[in-house]
C-alpha positions in Angstrom: 63.2 113.6 104.1 63.0 110.1 105.4 63.6 109.6 108.8 63.2 106.1 109.2 66.8 104.6 109.7 66.4 101.9 112.3 68.6 99.4 110.9 70.4 97.8 113.7 69.0 99.3 116.4 68.4 103.0 117.9 71.8 103.8 118.3 72.5 103.2 114.5 69.8 105.4 114.0 71.6 108.1 116.3 75.1 107.8 114.6 73.2 107.7 111.0 72.2 111.5 111.2 74.8 112.7 108.7 72.7 116.6 108.5 72.4 116.8 112.2 74.6 119.1 114.7 74.5 116.7 117.5 77.2 117.7 120.4 77.8 114.8 123.2 78.4 115.8 127.2 81.9 114.4 127.8 81.4 111.3 130.3 84.1 113.0 132.8 84.4 115.4 135.0 86.4 117.9 132.8 85.3 120.2 129.5 87.7 121.0 126.8 87.6 124.4 126.1 85.9 125.5 123.3 86.7 127.9 120.1 86.0 129.5 116.9 87.1 127.3 113.8 85.2 128.8 111.3 83.0 132.7 110.6 80.5 132.4 108.7 79.1 135.9 107.7 78.3 137.0 110.8 77.9 133.7 112.6 80.3 131.1 113.9 81.4 127.0 114.0 82.9 126.3 116.9 85.4 123.5 117.7 83.4 120.8 119.3 80.5 121.3 116.7 83.0 120.5 114.3 84.2 117.4 116.8 80.5 116.2 117.3 80.1 116.5 113.7 83.3 114.3 113.0 81.9 111.6 115.3 78.8 111.3 113.9 80.1 111.1 110.1 82.7 108.4 111.3 80.2 106.2 113.0 78.2 106.0 110.1 81.1 105.4 107.9 81.9 102.5 110.3 78.6 101.5 110.2 78.5 100.8 106.4 82.1 99.0 106.8 83.8 101.3 104.5 87.0 103.2 104.9 87.8 106.1 106.7 88.9 108.6 104.6 92.5 110.2 106.4 91.3 112.5 109.5 92.6 115.8 107.9 90.6 115.3 105.0 87.3 114.0 107.1 88.2 117.1 109.0 87.8 119.7 106.5 85.0 117.8 104.6 83.0 118.0 107.6 83.4 121.4 108.0 82.3 122.5 104.5 79.4 120.6 105.1 78.3 122.8 108.2 79.8 125.7 106.6 77.3 125.1 103.6 74.2 124.2 106.1 74.8 127.2 108.2 75.0 129.5 104.9 71.7 128.1 103.6 70.0 128.2 107.2 70.7 132.2 107.3 69.1 132.3 104.0 65.8 130.8 105.6 66.3 133.1 108.1 66.2 136.0 105.4 63.5 134.7 103.3 61.5 134.4 106.3 61.2 130.6 106.3 60.5 129.3 109.8 59.1 126.0 111.2 56.4 125.8 114.0 56.1 123.7 116.8 53.1 122.0 115.6 55.1 120.8 112.1 58.2 120.0 114.0 56.3 118.1 116.8 54.4 115.8 114.0 57.5 115.2 112.1 59.2 113.8 115.5 55.8 111.9 116.2 55.9 110.4 112.6 60.0 109.5 113.5 59.1 107.6 116.4 55.9 105.8 115.2 57.9 104.9 112.1 60.2 103.2 114.1 57.8 101.6 116.3 58.6 103.0 119.3 56.7 105.8 121.8 57.4 109.7 121.7 58.4 109.0 125.4 60.1 105.5 124.3 61.8 108.0 121.8 62.9 110.2 124.1 64.2 108.1 126.4 66.4 106.2 123.8 67.9 109.8 123.0 68.9 110.7 126.7 70.1 107.5 127.7 72.8 107.7 124.3 73.6 110.9 125.9 72.0 113.1 123.3 69.8 116.3 124.3 66.2 115.7 123.4 66.1 119.8 122.8 69.2 119.7 120.9 67.7 116.9 118.8 64.3 119.0 118.1 66.4 122.2 117.0 68.4 119.5 114.7 65.4 118.3 113.3 64.0 121.6 113.2 66.7 122.7 111.4 66.6 119.7 108.8 62.9 120.7 108.1 64.2 124.6 107.0 66.4 123.3 104.9 64.2 121.0 103.1 62.0 124.0 102.6 64.6 126.3 101.2 66.1 124.0 98.7 62.2 123.3 97.2 61.8 127.0 96.8 65.2 128.2 96.0 65.7 125.1 93.6 63.4 122.3 93.7 60.1 123.5 92.5 61.9 125.9 90.1 62.5 122.5 87.6 60.4 122.3 84.4 60.5 119.1 82.2 58.8 119.6 78.7 57.5 117.6 76.8 60.0 117.8 74.2 62.7 117.4 76.3 60.9 113.8 77.4 60.5 113.3 73.2 64.0 113.8 72.8 65.2 111.9 75.7 63.6 108.9 74.8 64.3 109.1 71.3 68.1 109.5 72.1 68.5 107.0 75.3 66.1 104.3 73.7 68.7 104.1 70.8 71.4 103.3 73.6 69.2 101.1 75.7 68.2 103.0 78.6 65.3 101.3 78.7 66.6 97.6 78.3 65.7 94.8 80.8 67.3 94.6 84.2 69.8 92.0 84.1 70.9 89.6 87.2 74.5 88.8 87.1 76.3 85.8 89.0 80.1 86.7 89.4 83.1 83.7 89.9 86.6 85.3 90.7 89.9 83.4 90.5 92.1 85.9 92.0 95.8 86.8 91.8 98.4 86.9 94.1 99.7 90.0 94.5 102.9 91.4 92.4 101.7 87.8 90.3 104.8 86.7 88.0 103.9 85.5 84.7 103.9 81.7 85.3 101.2 82.2 88.2 99.0 84.4 85.7 99.4 81.6 83.5 98.2 78.7 86.0 95.0 81.2 87.0 93.7 81.5 83.7 93.8 77.9 83.1 92.0 77.4 85.8 89.4 79.7 85.0 89.9 78.5 81.3 88.6 75.1 82.8 86.0 76.2 85.3 84.3 77.8 82.3 84.6 75.1 79.9 82.4 72.9 83.1 80.1 75.4 83.5 79.4 75.1 79.6 79.3 71.8 79.7 76.4 72.1 82.4 77.7 72.7 85.6 76.1 74.6 88.5 77.2 78.0 88.4 76.1 79.0 92.2 77.7 75.7 93.2 80.9 76.2 91.2 80.8 79.7 92.8 80.4 78.6 95.9 83.3 76.0 95.9 86.1 77.8 94.0 85.0 81.8 93.7 87.8 84.2 95.8 84.8 86.7 95.4 83.0 89.1 98.1 79.3 86.8 97.0 80.9 83.6 96.5 78.6 82.6 99.7 75.6 83.7 97.7 76.4 81.4 95.0 78.3 84.6 93.4 74.7 86.6 92.8 75.0 90.3 92.4 71.4 91.0 92.3 69.8 92.8 89.9 71.0 95.9 88.2 70.2 98.3 84.7 73.3 98.7 82.3 74.6 101.6 84.1 74.9 99.8 86.7 77.2 97.0 85.6 80.4 97.1 87.0 82.9 99.1 84.6 85.5 96.1 83.8 81.9 94.1 82.6 80.4 96.8 80.6 82.0 95.6 77.1 80.8 91.9 77.8 77.1 92.5 78.8 75.9 94.2 75.7 76.6 90.5 73.4 75.2 88.3 76.4 72.2 86.9 76.6 69.7 85.0 79.3 72.1 82.0 80.2 75.2 83.0 78.6 78.8 82.5 80.4 81.3 85.2 79.9 84.8 84.2 79.0 87.6 84.6 82.1 87.9 88.3 82.1 91.6 89.5 83.5 91.8 92.7 85.9 94.5 92.7 88.3 92.5 91.0 90.9 92.1 88.2 88.7 90.2 86.7 86.2 86.5 86.9 86.2 83.8 85.0 84.8 80.1 86.4 84.5 76.7 84.9 83.9 73.7 86.8 83.3 71.1 84.1 85.5 68.1 86.1 84.6 66.2 89.1 82.6 63.7 91.4 83.5 61.7 92.7 80.5 61.1 96.1 80.3 59.3 96.2 76.9 55.7 96.1 78.1 53.7 97.0 81.4 50.3 95.9 81.3 47.8 97.6 84.0 44.3 96.6 85.1 42.4 100.1 85.1 39.0 100.6 86.7 36.4 103.1 85.1 34.3 104.2 88.2 32.1 107.1 90.0 31.5 108.7 93.2 29.3 110.9 95.6 31.4 112.8 98.1 29.9 114.8 101.0 32.7 116.9 102.7 32.9 118.3 106.3 33.3 122.3 106.3 32.8 125.3 108.5 28.5 124.9 107.6 28.5 120.7 107.7 29.8 118.7 110.6 31.2 115.8 109.7 28.0 113.8 111.6 26.1 116.0 109.1 28.3 114.7 106.6 27.6 111.1 107.2 24.5 111.4 107.8 24.2 113.1 104.5 25.6 110.4 102.5 23.9 107.4 104.4 20.6 108.8 103.2 22.3 109.2 100.2 23.1 105.7 100.4 19.6 104.6 100.9 18.6 106.3 98.0 20.1 104.6 95.3 19.5 101.3 97.2 15.8 102.5 96.3 16.6 102.9 92.7 17.9 106.6 92.5 20.0 106.8 89.0 23.2 107.0 90.5 24.2 110.0 87.9 21.5 112.7 88.8 22.0 111.7 92.5 25.8 112.6 91.7 25.1 116.1 89.6 23.0 117.1 92.7 24.7 116.6 95.6 28.7 115.6 94.8 31.1 118.0 96.8 33.5 117.0 94.3 32.6 119.4 91.7 34.6 118.4 88.8 33.1 115.0 88.8 29.6 116.0 89.7 29.2 117.8 86.5 30.0 114.3 84.7 27.5 112.5 87.0 30.6 111.7 89.4 32.6 109.8 86.8 36.6 109.8 87.5 37.0 108.2 83.9 39.8 105.5 83.7 42.0 105.3 86.6 45.4 103.2 87.5 46.6 101.6 90.5 47.7 104.2 92.8 46.1 106.8 91.3 44.0 107.8 94.2 44.3 107.7 98.1 44.6 103.8 99.6 41.3 104.0 101.5 39.4 104.7 98.3 41.3 102.6 96.3 40.9 99.5 99.1 37.2 99.9 98.7 36.8 100.2 95.2 39.1 97.0 94.1 36.6 95.0 96.2 34.0 95.9 93.6 32.9 94.5 90.6 31.3 95.9 87.4 28.3 97.7 88.6 27.9 97.4 92.5 27.9 100.3 94.9 30.0 100.3 98.1 28.9 101.2 101.3 29.6 104.8 102.4 33.5 105.1 103.7 35.2 108.1 104.5 39.0 109.1 103.5 40.8 112.6 104.1 38.6 114.5 101.8 35.6 113.6 102.9 32.7 110.7 102.6 32.1 108.4 99.7 30.1 106.3 97.9 31.7 104.7 95.0 30.2 102.5 92.3 32.7 100.3 89.3 31.6 100.6 85.7 33.8 98.8 83.7 37.4 97.3 84.3 40.4 96.6 81.2 43.3 96.1 81.0 45.6 98.9 79.4 49.0 98.7 77.7 50.8 101.5 80.0 54.0 101.3 78.5 54.2 104.4 77.0 53.1 106.2 79.8 56.0 104.2 82.6 58.6 105.4 80.3 57.6 109.2 79.6 57.3 109.0 83.7 60.8 107.7 84.0 62.0 109.8 81.7 60.2 112.7 83.0 62.4 111.7 86.5 65.6 111.2 84.6 65.8 114.6 82.9 64.5 116.2 86.2 67.0 114.5 88.1 69.6 115.7 85.9 68.7 119.4 86.3 67.8 119.2 90.1 71.5 117.9 90.6 72.9 120.5 88.3 71.1 123.4 89.9 71.3 122.1 93.5 75.3 122.2 92.5 75.4 125.9 91.1 72.9 126.9 93.7 75.2 126.1 96.4 78.6 127.2 94.7 76.9 130.4 94.3 76.2 131.1 98.2 79.5 129.8 99.1 80.9 132.3 96.5 79.1 135.3 98.2 79.1 134.2 101.8 81.9 135.3 103.9 84.0 132.7 105.5 86.9 133.0 107.4 88.7 129.7 108.2 90.7 128.8 111.4 91.6 125.5 111.5 94.8 126.1 111.4 94.8 127.8 114.5 93.7 124.4 116.4 
């Protein structure tokens, strides 16, 4: 759950919390009558909750520049979302899921820190915008609760087998899932609404002439800035990097036959004639990484050993290494990492990102044979020695990791939909919107 969503200032952050049930206090002297608009099992949803959530959703849609759905549709969508969350919160309570104040406080502190404000400043921002800090705390508590419930009920039950990955790779490689990413540029020569046949022919002739000029060496980006009616014209028609599946369907039939630098023939649509170019390609076929073979000694603090005592012990071990003692023997006799200690402290070949950042930063600074000074991570005090480095083709591992993620996401989406639908079918829900 990522709450670091300050984009255009604190007020955008507030309006972006779609999942939260924030209720604003009217700024005028009157308080409108509240009423029940839905019964969910033995709980109720009030009109004030619905109206507050609609304001939140409407604000975010407007921030994104998207078109608002009709009020009646938006109202029903938001109410259904509130009902869904209420059902899940009820199940969480029945399942004994509770979010203690320590976790809640840590989460809110992280929200403030990620947005580069202090906790007191964050609270002031909320209250200056009319939001109750205590209500915000409960909203965050509910979000954490729902996340824990969904993990327990759905996410943790998703299993991806090696056979599924093998089948996925066999099928998807044939279909080109692991093709390179492509960077597209686009020119649109638009047609007027209800264009006549003569107008269509005129624009088509112009599109063909533009394409001929481009094939003769014309600069695509400059041409797009000059003649294109597309939304990306000011950026030279750049549509950015896209996977094959992300290419607009209008262009999908043309892309497979094109290579880097190719320019399409004019493609007609109701909005006009389009010309596309593959401006660049990112190969996804090979992934070479630098692997490191290292060994370490770990001294942990525990109930019998304070952090200071652990530090003193690691300093003594470093002194013995400096005096010529064997690293492997010291690791076997002293390291609290029992798995690696049995092998003289060896960690095997590692790829970037495998260890915690503090460990990797220290390891990266060492050459083969060099031993670090003692340093601390959340596991305890370490000494690390780099034994060797190599270039390793990690392509197969990357492909399998991507395949695993794709399969898991597909399974998770299906499982979440089925779970949500089942909870909704088993719940008693009575709508009272028609009484408003």
